[in-house]
N, C-alpha and C positions, 0 to 999 in steps of 0.2 A: 756270260753271266758275271756280274760284279759281286765278288765275294765280300761278305761282312764278317762271318765267323762260321764255326762248325760245332756240331755235337759229337762228343767223343765217348768211347767206352774204355774204361780202365779195369783190367782183370788181375786179381792177385793169384799167383800160381800156388801159394802156400795155403791160404784159407779158402780158395775157390769162390771168393765173393767178387761182386761186380760194383762198378760205380759209373753212373751216367752224369755227364756235365756238359757245359757249353763254354766255349772260349772264343773271344773276339780276335780276329787277325786274318790276313790274307794268305798266310802260310801255315802249314801244320807244324806244331811244336811237339816233337817227340819226347822232350824233357818235362813237359807240363803234364802232371798226373792228376791234378784236381785240387780243390780248395776246401773240401769238407773236413770238419774237425775230426770225425771218426776215421775218415780215410787217412788223415795225417798221423793219427795214433797208430794205425796199422803200418804205415810207411816207416815210422820210427821202430816198430816192433820187428818187421820182417826185412826192412831194407828196400831201397829203390830198385834193386835188381830183381826183386820178386814180383814186379808189376809190369804189365804190358798195356800200352795205350794205342788205340786205333781210332781213326775218324769214322763216324757213321754217315753223316750227311753235312754238306755245305749249305749255308743259308745266306740270303741276301739282305736281311733286316733283323732288327732286334726282336720284333714280334714273331717272325718266323722261327727264330732261335728258341724263344720261350715255348712256342707251341710244339716244336719238334722234340725239345727236351722233356716236356710233360708226357708226350705220347710214348717216347722211348722208355721212360721210367716205368710207366704203366705196363708196357709190353714186357719188360724184363721182370717186373714183379709178378705178373701173371704166369710167366714161364718158369722162373726159378724160386719164387716165394719172396716175401718181404724181408725175411731175415738174411737172405743171401745177397742183399744189396747194402752198400755203405750209405746210400742216400737216406736222409731223414725227411726232407721236404718232398713235395710232389713235383718240384721243378719250377721252371719259370723264374720269377724273381726271388724265390726261396723264402726263408723266414726272416724278413727284415723287421726291425723294431717298429717301422711305420705301420705295418699291417697287423700289429697286435691289438686285440680288443681290450677293453677295461677288465673283463673277467680274466684274461690271460695274464695281464700285468699284476692283478691282485693275487692270483694263484702263485705267480713267481715270487712276489714279495713275501707271502706267507711261508713258502718253502724255504726261502733264504733265512727267515727268522727262526724257523723250527728245525733247520737241518743240523744234524750232529754227525760227526764222523764215526764210522763203524770201528769195531775192535781191531779188525785187520788193518784198517787205515792208520789207527793210532800206533799199532805195533810197527808198521812200516816207517812211520815218522820217527819213532823212538830208535829204530835200528839205524836210520839215516843219521840221527844225531850222535849215536853211540859209536859210529864207525870212525870218528875222529876224536883225538884226545884234546884236552884243554889247551895244551901247548900248540897243537896244530891250528885250533880256532884262533888263538892269539896271533900266530904267524900270519894267518889269512887276513885278519883285521889290520895288522901292521902293514902288510903288502898293499892292501886297498888304500890305507891312509897315505902311504908314500906315493902311490900312483896319482892321488888327487891333490898333492901339495902344489905342484906347478901347473895344474889344470885351470884353464881360463875359459869361461863361456863366451861365445861370440855375442854380438849385439842382437842378432836375430834370435838366438837361443834365449837370451834374457827377456826379450819382448814376449816370446811364446810362453815362457815360464810365468811371467806376470799376468798374461791373459788367462792361463789355465789355473792360476791360483784363486781358489774360491773366495778367500778372505778379501781379495782386492776387487772382486766384481761387485758392482753396486746392487744388483738384484739379490745376490747371496747375502751381502751385508744387511740389506733391508729386511730380508726374511729372518736372519739371525737376531737383529734388533727387536723385531716384533715378538719372536719366541722368548727372548730373555728379558723383555720389559716387565718390570714389577716383580721379578723373581729375587728372593732374598736368600742369602746363605744362612744355614742353621749354625748354631754354636759349635756343634760337633764338626761341621765342615770347616769352620774358621780355625779351630784348634788343629785339625788335621793338616790344613794348609801351612800353618805356622810351624808345625812339627817337621813337615817335609822340607820346608825352606831351610830350617836350621840344620837338618841332616845333610842336605845337599849343598849347603853353603861352601864348605871346604872343597868339595868336589868341583863346584863351579869355579871357584877361585883358581884351583890348580889347572883346570881346563883353560881359563883365560890366560894364565901364565904361559902355558904351552903354546897357545895361539899367538901370543905376543912374541915369543921366541921364533916361531916359524915366520911371522910377518917381518921380523928384523932380518932373518936370513934371506927372505925373498925381496924385500923392498929397501933394506938398509937400516941405518940407525933410527930413522923417523918412523919406521913401521908402516909406511904408506900413508900416514896421516899428513894432510896439507896444513901448513901454518896459517892461522886466520889472519886476514888483513886487518888494518886498524879500524875500518868501518864495521867489519864483522865483530870485532872485540867490543866496540862501543854499543852495538845492538845487543850483544849478549849481556853486557853489564846492565843495560837499560831494562832488559826483560827480567833479569834477576831482581832488580830494584822494585819493579812493578809487582812481581810475585811476592816479594818480602813485605811490601806495603799491604797486600791483601791478606796474607796468611803467614806471619813470621814463623810460627811454630813448625809448619810443614816444611818451610825452606831450611830451617835448622836441622830437622830430622833428615832431610834429603842430603844436606851437606855432610852430616856426621856419617851417614851410610856410605857416601862416595869416598870419604876419607878413610873409612875402615877397609874398603876394598883396595884403594891405592896403597895403603899401608901394608896390606897383606901381599900385594903384587910386587911393589917396588922397594919395600923396606921402610925404615923409620922416617926417611925424608918424604916419602909419598910421591916422589918425582921419578919420571922415566930416566934410566941411566943414559 
């Protein structure tokens, strides 16, 4: 008989509860306890030593595995009761998102919007935050920052990050554009934006200054910036001239803003040291 996988039984000696699952492979893996979310919570609570796993039946195909798992879950539920099993689904393919109906998706969306943490959950969160002092939190942040200074992403990681970034995907950008089209900011919204920009201006400048110091330590005096070629300089000057011809006031405001930032970062000269 050509083996495809097996249906297994996991038993917790502490809670006396059971779990039925399926695993693909030609050999029995005694270290594989299961993949259910509730089961893994119990494993973290009681430890892996409190669980025993035994194979029930070997199968030759995926369909036979699904049928056997469904039958074994029904048999254990009838024998021990539904509450004594860690299984949530009836078996087979489980509760995949592809099998959800529109009503199930709508109910999940409503629950996510209306869900509020209980008082006990809030108390646990507060206790977790209070168990460390402000100095300890600052030390943790500093440690994380130092660990990420010399960290570089590989080309593969950068490609994956760009693909998963919603703002760069054309379908997400199209939906966002349609949703924001014709929407105007109120006067209160504009004043709040200006106020927040003024408040955070000094903080942003200090952050840029720190980043520039780190870049100099990492890449040298240039800070990792490449010097533009003569052709690139000519193109840059030409683009500035075209923009100035169209709207000179906007170019003047932009130049004044850039000069203020450079003056704050590099001193009266406004040039990099």
